[in-house]
C-alpha positions in Angstrom: 78.7 112.3 108.3 78.3 111.6 111.7 79.8 113.9 114.1 80.1 111.7 116.7 82.0 109.2 114.4 86.3 109.0 115.4 88.7 111.1 114.1 90.1 108.1 111.8 87.4 107.5 110.4 87.0 110.8 109.1 90.2 110.9 107.6 89.6 107.5 105.3 86.0 109.0 104.6 88.2 112.1 103.2 90.7 110.1 101.0 88.2 107.9 99.6 86.5 110.6 98.6 89.9 112.2 96.6 90.4 108.8 95.4 87.0 108.7 93.4 87.7 112.5 92.5 91.1 111.6 91.4 89.3 108.5 89.0 86.4 110.5 88.1 88.7 113.4 86.9 90.8 110.9 84.8 88.1 109.5 83.0 86.5 112.6 82.4 89.8 113.7 80.1 90.5 111.1 79.0 86.4 110.9 77.3 87.3 114.5 76.6 90.5 113.4 74.8 89.0 111.1 73.1 86.5 113.4 71.6 88.4 116.1 70.4 90.8 113.1 68.9 87.6 112.1 66.7 86.5 115.6 66.4 89.7 117.0 64.6 90.0 113.9 62.9 93.4 113.6 64.4 95.9 110.7 63.7 98.0 110.1 66.8 97.0 108.0 69.4 95.5 108.5 72.5 98.4 108.0 74.4 100.0 110.3 72.0 97.4 113.2 73.1 98.0 112.8 76.6 101.2 112.7 76.7 101.5 115.6 74.2 98.7 117.9 76.0 100.5 117.0 79.3 103.9 118.8 78.6 102.2 121.9 76.3 99.3 122.6 78.6 100.3 126.1 79.3 101.4 126.8 76.1 99.6 129.3 73.5 100.2 126.7 70.5 96.9 125.1 68.8 96.7 121.3 68.9 96.9 121.0 65.0 100.6 122.4 65.3 101.4 120.7 68.5 100.6 117.1 67.1 101.8 118.0 63.2 104.7 115.4 61.7 107.0 118.9 61.5 106.7 119.7 64.7 107.8 116.0 66.0 110.3 116.4 63.2 111.5 119.2 64.9 112.1 118.1 67.8 114.1 115.2 66.6 116.4 117.5 64.4 119.9 118.2 67.4 120.8 121.8 66.6 124.5 122.7 65.4 124.9 124.2 68.7 123.6 121.9 71.0 126.9 119.4 72.2 126.4 115.5 72.1 126.3 114.4 75.7 127.4 110.7 74.5 130.2 111.9 72.3 133.9 111.1 73.3 
């Protein structure tokens, strides 16, 4: 980059690089999740996989467990100790 460039141009150059970097990261993650989906022969959609991974990324849980139908069923079952907000 030219050192004689005005400061505004330098800021725009950094913003443009940041946007390009974010786009490349998003595309890379999408492709990696698609590869994992294909290799593990998962039935869930890419959208579902991305949503589950965004929530469970720091949990120590195998992908198959996070995506199993039992895990989704247990989440949908309301605990007997949990109050329903909309019951009058």
